N, CA, C and O atoms as a GROMACS GRO file, in nm:
protein
  392
    1UNK      N    1  -1.067  -8.765 -13.631
    1UNK     CA    2  -1.122  -8.849 -13.790
    1UNK      C    3  -0.980  -8.900 -13.802
    1UNK      O    4  -0.956  -8.969 -13.901
    2UNK      N    5  -0.878  -8.875 -13.711
    2UNK     CA    6  -0.765  -8.958 -13.782
    2UNK      C    7  -0.754  -9.082 -13.703
    2UNK      O    8  -0.642  -9.131 -13.718
    3UNK      N    9  -0.849  -9.169 -13.602
    3UNK     CA   10  -0.831  -9.252 -13.578
    3UNK      C   11  -0.890  -9.341 -13.665
    3UNK      O   12  -0.826  -9.446 -13.680
    4UNK      N   13  -1.034  -9.327 -13.754
    4UNK     CA   14  -0.984  -9.434 -13.818
    4UNK      C   15  -0.917  -9.462 -13.951
    4UNK      O   16  -0.901  -9.569 -14.011
    5UNK      N   17  -0.891  -9.370 -13.973
    5UNK     CA   18  -0.740  -9.358 -14.094
    5UNK      C   19  -0.656  -9.455 -14.093
    5UNK      O   20  -0.634  -9.541 -14.178
    6UNK      N   21  -0.558  -9.419 -13.880
    6UNK     CA   22  -0.461  -9.503 -13.834
    6UNK      C   23  -0.586  -9.621 -13.830
    6UNK      O   24  -0.489  -9.693 -13.854
    7UNK      N   25  -0.647  -9.668 -13.828
    7UNK     CA   26  -0.707  -9.797 -13.796
    7UNK      C   27  -0.670  -9.859 -13.910
    7UNK      O   28  -0.594  -9.955 -13.923
    8UNK      N   29  -0.751  -9.774 -14.021
    8UNK     CA   30  -0.720  -9.867 -14.126
    8UNK      C   31  -0.625  -9.924 -14.233
    8UNK      O   32  -0.626 -10.010 -14.321
    9UNK      N   33  -0.500  -9.786 -14.156
    9UNK     CA   34  -0.416  -9.864 -14.214
    9UNK      C   35  -0.360  -9.922 -14.111
    9UNK      O   36  -0.245  -9.944 -14.150
   10UNK      N   37  -0.372  -9.970 -13.975
   10UNK     CA   38  -0.377 -10.058 -13.924
   10UNK      C   39  -0.338 -10.191 -13.998
   10UNK      O   40  -0.239 -10.262 -14.009
   11UNK      N   41  -0.508 -10.186 -14.058
   11UNK     CA   42  -0.564 -10.334 -14.111
   11UNK      C   43  -0.521 -10.381 -14.197
   11UNK      O   44  -0.502 -10.502 -14.183
   12UNK      N   45  -0.485 -10.324 -14.323
   12UNK     CA   46  -0.444 -10.277 -14.468
   12UNK      C   47  -0.312 -10.362 -14.427
   12UNK      O   48  -0.322 -10.477 -14.470
   13UNK      N   49  -0.187 -10.339 -14.356
   13UNK     CA   50  -0.056 -10.351 -14.326
   13UNK      C   51  -0.089 -10.550 -14.190
   13UNK      O   52  -0.009 -10.642 -14.173
   14UNK      N   53  -0.217 -10.534 -14.138
   14UNK     CA   54  -0.191 -10.687 -14.040
   14UNK      C   55  -0.297 -10.777 -14.117
   14UNK      O   56  -0.334 -10.884 -14.069
   15UNK      N   57  -0.357 -10.718 -14.266
   15UNK     CA   58  -0.384 -10.847 -14.314
   15UNK      C   59  -0.313 -10.925 -14.468
   15UNK      O   60  -0.358 -11.011 -14.544
   16UNK      N   61  -0.168 -10.838 -14.466
   16UNK     CA   62  -0.076 -10.900 -14.538
   16UNK      C   63   0.007 -10.948 -14.440
   16UNK      O   64   0.125 -10.915 -14.452
   17UNK      N   65  -0.026 -11.026 -14.337
   17UNK     CA   66   0.112 -11.086 -14.308
   17UNK      C   67  -0.025 -11.222 -14.289
   17UNK      O   68  -0.147 -11.213 -14.274
   18UNK      N   69   0.094 -11.368 -14.303
   18UNK     CA   70   0.041 -11.412 -14.340
   18UNK      C   71  -0.057 -11.539 -14.226
   18UNK      O   72  -0.127 -11.638 -14.243
   19UNK      N   73   0.008 -11.436 -14.082
   19UNK     CA   74  -0.009 -11.517 -13.978
   19UNK      C   75  -0.177 -11.500 -13.924
   19UNK      O   76  -0.196 -11.580 -13.832
   20UNK      N   77  -0.233 -11.462 -13.938
   20UNK     CA   78  -0.431 -11.376 -13.870
   20UNK      C   79  -0.458 -11.390 -13.732
   20UNK      O   80  -0.548 -11.338 -13.667
   21UNK      N   81  -0.309 -11.514 -13.673
   21UNK     CA   82  -0.301 -11.462 -13.471
   21UNK      C   83  -0.334 -11.302 -13.461
   21UNK      O   84  -0.418 -11.242 -13.394
   22UNK      N   85  -0.197 -11.237 -13.589
   22UNK     CA   86  -0.178 -11.134 -13.508
   22UNK      C   87  -0.315 -10.972 -13.485
   22UNK      O   88  -0.353 -10.916 -13.382
   23UNK      N   89  -0.342 -10.954 -13.593
   23UNK     CA   90  -0.528 -10.942 -13.646
   23UNK      C   91  -0.600 -10.958 -13.546
   23UNK      O   92  -0.668 -10.883 -13.475
   24UNK      N   93  -0.571 -11.100 -13.547
   24UNK     CA   94  -0.709 -11.097 -13.449
   24UNK      C   95  -0.668 -11.108 -13.360
   24UNK      O   96  -0.707 -11.213 -13.308
   25UNK      N   97  -0.574 -11.032 -13.274
   25UNK     CA   98  -0.530 -10.972 -13.184
   25UNK      C   99  -0.534 -10.854 -13.145
   25UNK      O  100  -0.588 -10.823 -13.040
   26UNK      N  101  -0.491 -10.792 -13.204
   26UNK     CA  102  -0.517 -10.608 -13.204
   26UNK      C  103  -0.669 -10.634 -13.294
   26UNK      O  104  -0.641 -10.571 -13.397
   27UNK      N  105  -0.822 -10.691 -13.319
   27UNK     CA  106  -0.913 -10.657 -13.317
   27UNK      C  107  -0.924 -10.664 -13.302
   27UNK      O  108  -1.034 -10.684 -13.352
   28UNK      N  109  -0.932 -10.716 -13.111
   28UNK     CA  110  -0.971 -10.771 -12.981
   28UNK      C  111  -0.930 -10.642 -12.903
   28UNK      O  112  -0.977 -10.528 -12.910
   29UNK      N  113  -0.855 -10.679 -12.847
   29UNK     CA  114  -0.776 -10.494 -12.847
   29UNK      C  115  -0.876 -10.332 -12.871
   29UNK      O  116  -0.863 -10.220 -12.821
   30UNK      N  117  -0.970 -10.388 -12.964
   30UNK     CA  118  -0.935 -10.231 -13.089
   30UNK      C  119  -0.999 -10.244 -13.047
   30UNK      O  120  -0.999 -10.166 -12.952
   31UNK      N  121  -1.176 -10.377 -13.046
   31UNK     CA  122  -1.255 -10.408 -13.012
   31UNK      C  123  -1.306 -10.311 -12.829
   31UNK      O  124  -1.378 -10.217 -12.793
   32UNK      N  125  -1.200 -10.424 -12.761
   32UNK     CA  126  -1.151 -10.353 -12.552
   32UNK      C  127  -1.150 -10.234 -12.561
   32UNK      O  128  -1.242 -10.172 -12.508
   33UNK      N  129  -1.062 -10.173 -12.620
   33UNK     CA  130  -1.083 -10.016 -12.611
   33UNK      C  131  -1.189  -9.907 -12.623
   33UNK      O  132  -1.206  -9.807 -12.554
   34UNK      N  133  -1.283  -9.970 -12.773
   34UNK     CA  134  -1.374  -9.854 -12.797
   34UNK      C  135  -1.446  -9.956 -12.721
   34UNK      O  136  -1.549  -9.954 -12.788
   35UNK      N  137  -1.473 -10.062 -12.614
   35UNK     CA  138  -1.578 -10.099 -12.486
   35UNK      C  139  -1.566  -9.988 -12.432
   35UNK      O  140  -1.660  -9.910 -12.420
   36UNK      N  141  -1.428  -9.963 -12.387
   36UNK     CA  142  -1.383  -9.962 -12.227
   36UNK      C  143  -1.381  -9.870 -12.202
   36UNK      O  144  -1.440  -9.836 -12.100
   37UNK      N  145  -1.306  -9.767 -12.287
   37UNK     CA  146  -1.353  -9.629 -12.292
   37UNK      C  147  -1.491  -9.551 -12.289
   37UNK      O  148  -1.545  -9.533 -12.180
   38UNK      N  149  -1.541  -9.511 -12.388
   38UNK     CA  150  -1.706  -9.533 -12.335
   38UNK      C  151  -1.704  -9.546 -12.179
   38UNK      O  152  -1.697  -9.452 -12.100
   39UNK      N  153  -1.710  -9.665 -12.152
   39UNK     CA  154  -1.798  -9.664 -12.000
   39UNK      C  155  -1.747  -9.586 -11.892
   39UNK      O  156  -1.816  -9.516 -11.818
   40UNK      N  157  -1.571  -9.608 -11.885
   40UNK     CA  158  -1.464  -9.568 -11.850
   40UNK      C  159  -1.555  -9.396 -11.790
   40UNK      O  160  -1.579  -9.364 -11.673
   41UNK      N  161  -1.589  -9.303 -11.941
   41UNK     CA  162  -1.531  -9.165 -11.957
   41UNK      C  163  -1.676  -9.150 -11.909
   41UNK      O  164  -1.699  -9.032 -11.883
   42UNK      N  165  -1.850  -9.286 -11.873
   42UNK     CA  166  -1.944  -9.257 -11.813
   42UNK      C  167  -1.958  -9.227 -11.699
   42UNK      O  168  -2.027  -9.141 -11.644
   43UNK      N  169  -1.842  -9.350 -11.638
   43UNK     CA  170  -1.793  -9.324 -11.547
   43UNK      C  171  -1.779  -9.223 -11.425
   43UNK      O  172  -1.826  -9.208 -11.312
   44UNK      N  173  -1.685  -9.159 -11.517
   44UNK     CA  174  -1.623  -9.026 -11.442
   44UNK      C  175  -1.717  -8.854 -11.498
   44UNK      O  176  -1.685  -8.738 -11.471
   45UNK      N  177  -1.810  -8.896 -11.563
   45UNK     CA  178  -1.921  -8.795 -11.537
   45UNK      C  179  -2.025  -8.880 -11.440
   45UNK      O  180  -2.043  -8.828 -11.330
   46UNK      N  181  -2.073  -8.966 -11.457
   46UNK     CA  182  -2.146  -9.001 -11.306
   46UNK      C  183  -2.075  -9.000 -11.211
   46UNK      O  184  -2.144  -9.069 -11.136
   47UNK      N  185  -1.990  -8.974 -11.155
   47UNK     CA  186  -1.909  -8.932 -11.046
   47UNK      C  187  -1.940  -8.786 -11.033
   47UNK      O  188  -1.990  -8.708 -10.952
   48UNK      N  189  -1.897  -8.788 -11.131
   48UNK     CA  190  -1.914  -8.621 -11.045
   48UNK      C  191  -2.018  -8.528 -11.082
   48UNK      O  192  -2.010  -8.406 -11.070
   49UNK      N  193  -2.120  -8.595 -11.130
   49UNK     CA  194  -2.266  -8.511 -11.130
   49UNK      C  195  -2.301  -8.574 -11.028
   49UNK      O  196  -2.397  -8.506 -10.990
   50UNK      N  197  -2.285  -8.699 -10.919
   50UNK     CA  198  -2.334  -8.734 -10.832
   50UNK      C  199  -2.451  -8.636 -10.770
   50UNK      O  200  -2.573  -8.623 -10.773
   51UNK      N  201  -2.318  -8.567 -10.703
   51UNK     CA  202  -2.406  -8.479 -10.644
   51UNK      C  203  -2.479  -8.347 -10.657
   51UNK      O  204  -2.499  -8.251 -10.582
   52UNK      N  205  -2.512  -8.377 -10.782
   52UNK     CA  206  -2.646  -8.256 -10.782
   52UNK      C  207  -2.711  -8.387 -10.802
   52UNK      O  208  -2.731  -8.419 -10.919
   53UNK      N  209  -2.756  -8.490 -10.687
   53UNK     CA  210  -2.907  -8.542 -10.721
   53UNK      C  211  -2.950  -8.506 -10.609
   53UNK      O  212  -3.068  -8.487 -10.579
   54UNK      N  213  -2.855  -8.493 -10.541
   54UNK     CA  214  -2.967  -8.446 -10.427
   54UNK      C  215  -2.942  -8.376 -10.333
   54UNK      O  216  -2.836  -8.365 -10.271
   55UNK      N  217  -3.131  -8.276 -10.305
   55UNK     CA  218  -3.145  -8.153 -10.292
   55UNK      C  219  -3.071  -8.034 -10.209
   55UNK      O  220  -3.089  -8.019 -10.088
   56UNK      N  221  -2.966  -7.932 -10.304
   56UNK     CA  222  -2.911  -7.808 -10.231
   56UNK      C  223  -3.040  -7.762 -10.091
   56UNK      O  224  -3.133  -7.815 -10.029
   57UNK      N  225  -2.983  -7.663 -10.098
   57UNK     CA  226  -3.042  -7.533  -9.999
   57UNK      C  227  -3.105  -7.437 -10.048
   57UNK      O  228  -3.209  -7.380 -10.014
   58UNK      N  229  -2.991  -7.416 -10.182
   58UNK     CA  230  -3.032  -7.367 -10.262
   58UNK      C  231  -3.134  -7.337 -10.397
   58UNK      O  232  -3.165  -7.257 -10.485
   59UNK      N  233  -3.160  -7.478 -10.333
   59UNK     CA  234  -3.318  -7.576 -10.405
   59UNK      C  235  -3.431  -7.533 -10.292
   59UNK      O  236  -3.424  -7.410 -10.300
   60UNK      N  237  -3.486  -7.548 -10.237
   60UNK     CA  238  -3.540  -7.545 -10.128
   60UNK      C  239  -3.602  -7.424 -10.131
   60UNK      O  240  -3.723  -7.404 -10.120
   61UNK      N  241  -3.482  -7.312 -10.150
   61UNK     CA  242  -3.517  -7.169 -10.106
   61UNK      C  243  -3.595  -7.158 -10.266
   61UNK      O  244  -3.718  -7.157 -10.272
   62UNK      N  245  -3.535  -7.151 -10.356
   62UNK     CA  246  -3.625  -7.231 -10.453
   62UNK      C  247  -3.758  -7.170 -10.489
   62UNK      O  248  -3.824  -7.073 -10.524
   63UNK      N  249  -3.746  -7.323 -10.447
   63UNK     CA  250  -3.877  -7.367 -10.428
   63UNK      C  251  -3.914  -7.370 -10.337
   63UNK      O  252  -3.983  -7.471 -10.333
   64UNK      N  253  -3.917  -7.317 -10.236
   64UNK     CA  254  -4.051  -7.296 -10.124
   64UNK      C  255  -4.194  -7.273 -10.137
   64UNK      O  256  -4.262  -7.350 -10.068
   65UNK      N  257  -4.260  -7.185 -10.208
   65UNK     CA  258  -4.358  -7.194 -10.252
   65UNK      C  259  -4.409  -7.254 -10.369
   65UNK      O  260  -4.522  -7.216 -10.401
   66UNK      N  261  -4.348  -7.348 -10.453
   66UNK     CA  262  -4.472  -7.447 -10.491
   66UNK      C  263  -4.462  -7.525 -10.332
   66UNK      O  264  -4.395  -7.515 -10.229
   67UNK      N  265  -4.610  -7.632 -10.404
   67UNK     CA  266  -4.649  -7.766 -10.311
   67UNK      C  267  -4.548  -7.872 -10.327
   67UNK      O  268  -4.587  -7.988 -10.312
   68UNK      N  269  -4.400  -7.847 -10.361
   68UNK     CA  270  -4.423  -7.963 -10.386
   68UNK      C  271  -4.259  -8.062 -10.212
   68UNK      O  272  -4.165  -8.039 -10.135
   69UNK      N  273  -4.362  -8.173 -10.271
   69UNK     CA  274  -4.228  -8.246 -10.153
   69UNK      C  275  -4.145  -8.286 -10.167
   69UNK      O  276  -4.099  -8.264 -10.278
   70UNK      N  277  -4.035  -8.397 -10.053
   70UNK     CA  278  -3.872  -8.412 -10.115
   70UNK      C  279  -3.864  -8.557 -10.164
   70UNK      O  280  -3.787  -8.651 -10.185
   71UNK      N  281  -3.960  -8.526 -10.169
   71UNK     CA  282  -3.971  -8.750 -10.341
   71UNK      C  283  -3.990  -8.672 -10.413
   71UNK      O  284  -3.888  -8.666 -10.481
   72UNK      N  285  -4.096  -8.563 -10.464
   72UNK     CA  286  -4.116  -8.496 -10.631
   72UNK      C  287  -4.025  -8.416 -10.648
   72UNK      O  288  -4.026  -8.375 -10.764
   73UNK      N  289  -3.952  -8.377 -10.594
   73UNK     CA  290  -3.812  -8.296 -10.606
   73UNK      C  291  -3.726  -8.428 -10.589
   73UNK      O  292  -3.713  -8.465 -10.705
   74UNK      N  293  -3.681  -8.490 -10.535
   74UNK     CA  294  -3.615  -8.628 -10.531
   74UNK      C  295  -3.594  -8.715 -10.708
   74UNK      O  296  -3.528  -8.743 -10.809
   75UNK      N  297  -3.684  -8.719 -10.647
   75UNK     CA  298  -3.793  -8.779 -10.814
   75UNK      C  299  -3.793  -8.733 -10.919
   75UNK      O  300  -3.846  -8.789 -11.015
   76UNK      N  301  -3.699  -8.552 -10.929
   76UNK     CA  302  -3.746  -8.487 -11.048
   76UNK      C  303  -3.575  -8.422 -11.090
   76UNK      O  304  -3.545  -8.345 -11.182
   77UNK      N  305  -3.498  -8.474 -11.002
   77UNK     CA  306  -3.370  -8.442 -10.989
   77UNK      C  307  -3.277  -8.583 -11.094
   77UNK      O  308  -3.192  -8.583 -11.183
   78UNK      N  309  -3.346  -8.674 -11.027
   78UNK     CA  310  -3.312  -8.826 -11.067
   78UNK      C  311  -3.298  -8.806 -11.222
   78UNK      O  312  -3.206  -8.803 -11.303
   79UNK      N  313  -3.452  -8.794 -11.223
   79UNK     CA  314  -3.487  -8.848 -11.373
   79UNK      C  315  -3.412  -8.717 -11.478
   79UNK      O  316  -3.394  -8.745 -11.596
   80UNK      N  317  -3.365  -8.556 -11.421
   80UNK     CA  318  -3.335  -8.528 -11.542
   80UNK      C  319  -3.118  -8.552 -11.558
   80UNK      O  320  -3.024  -8.514 -11.629
   81UNK      N  321  -3.157  -8.676 -11.383
   81UNK     CA  322  -2.994  -8.635 -11.439
   81UNK      C  323  -2.979  -8.807 -11.502
   81UNK      O  324  -2.878  -8.852 -11.556
   82UNK      N  325  -3.107  -8.881 -11.476
   82UNK     CA  326  -3.058  -8.982 -11.620
   82UNK      C  327  -3.072  -8.949 -11.750
   82UNK      O  328  -2.963  -8.950 -11.808
   83UNK      N  329  -3.164  -8.922 -11.818
   83UNK     CA  330  -3.175  -8.780 -11.879
   83UNK      C  331  -3.032  -8.757 -11.958
   83UNK      O  332  -2.998  -8.797 -12.070
   84UNK      N  333  -2.968  -8.688 -11.871
   84UNK     CA  334  -2.863  -8.694 -11.924
   84UNK      C  335  -2.760  -8.747 -11.920
   84UNK      O  336  -2.666  -8.710 -11.992
   85UNK      N  337  -2.750  -8.873 -11.812
   85UNK     CA  338  -2.648  -8.961 -11.843
   85UNK      C  339  -2.678  -9.079 -12.051
   85UNK      O  340  -2.610  -9.142 -12.133
   86UNK      N  341  -2.783  -9.048 -12.035
   86UNK     CA  342  -2.890  -9.100 -12.118
   86UNK      C  343  -2.803  -9.050 -12.182
   86UNK      O  344  -2.692  -9.088 -12.146
   87UNK      N  345  -2.803  -8.965 -12.280
   87UNK     CA  346  -2.758  -8.873 -12.373
   87UNK      C  347  -2.564  -8.886 -12.374
   87UNK      O  348  -2.475  -8.875 -12.459
   88UNK      N  349  -2.571  -8.910 -12.248
   88UNK     CA  350  -2.476  -8.877 -12.294
   88UNK      C  351  -2.341  -8.972 -12.287
   88UNK      O  352  -2.226  -8.943 -12.253
   89UNK      N  353  -2.418  -9.136 -12.348
   89UNK     CA  354  -2.432  -9.263 -12.316
   89UNK      C  355  -2.411  -9.236 -12.505
   89UNK      O  356  -2.347  -9.228 -12.609
   90UNK      N  357  -2.510  -9.236 -12.440
   90UNK     CA  358  -2.554  -9.193 -12.701
   90UNK      C  359  -2.505  -9.107 -12.713
   90UNK      O  360  -2.578  -9.050 -12.632
   91UNK      N  361  -2.408  -8.995 -12.758
   91UNK     CA  362  -2.300  -8.998 -12.724
   91UNK      C  363  -2.154  -8.969 -12.766
   91UNK      O  364  -2.093  -8.914 -12.858
   92UNK      N  365  -2.122  -9.054 -12.616
   92UNK     CA  366  -1.998  -9.119 -12.573
   92UNK      C  367  -2.025  -9.293 -12.734
   92UNK      O  368  -1.948  -9.380 -12.773
   93UNK      N  369  -2.136  -9.267 -12.761
   93UNK     CA  370  -2.137  -9.539 -12.760
   93UNK      C  371  -2.159  -9.434 -12.937
   93UNK      O  372  -2.038  -9.408 -12.943
   94UNK      N  373  -2.213  -9.370 -13.056
   94UNK     CA  374  -2.237  -9.335 -13.159
   94UNK      C  375  -2.077  -9.326 -13.205
   94UNK      O  376  -2.048  -9.436 -13.253
   95UNK      N  377  -1.974  -9.245 -13.208
   95UNK     CA  378  -1.869  -9.255 -13.309
   95UNK      C  379  -1.821  -9.417 -13.336
   95UNK      O  380  -1.828  -9.485 -13.438
   96UNK      N  381  -1.752  -9.461 -13.150
   96UNK     CA  382  -1.736  -9.626 -13.261
   96UNK      C  383  -1.778  -9.699 -13.274
   96UNK      O  384  -1.719  -9.804 -13.247
   97UNK      N  385  -1.956  -9.705 -13.344
   97UNK     CA  386  -2.059  -9.772 -13.294
   97UNK      C  387  -2.040  -9.692 -13.481
   97UNK      O  388  -2.074  -9.747 -13.586
   98UNK      N  389  -2.006  -9.620 -13.473
   98UNK     CA  390  -1.997  -9.607 -13.630
   98UNK      C  391  -1.856  -9.660 -13.753
   98UNK      O  392  -1.870  -9.641 -13.874
   0.00000   0.00000   0.00000
């Protein structure tokens, strides 16, 4: 909650300056920050969870009584990871879009 207050104060001070270039430079910088930070965060989480995509021995031992193929197990893990990353992307981009 501190970021909107400081951003508001910064832009009030910048709008009082006679030259609009500095205001534009800061606006572009903040726009890139709010674009790049969620991208880096999602990339980091994806890199951490990438190993969860492939089935482990524990998965095979637990699911061996069920008639599942390797493709079905991979598809299930892939869809679960995709849903999680999608929700994470939504959560990361919700605050900056407000």
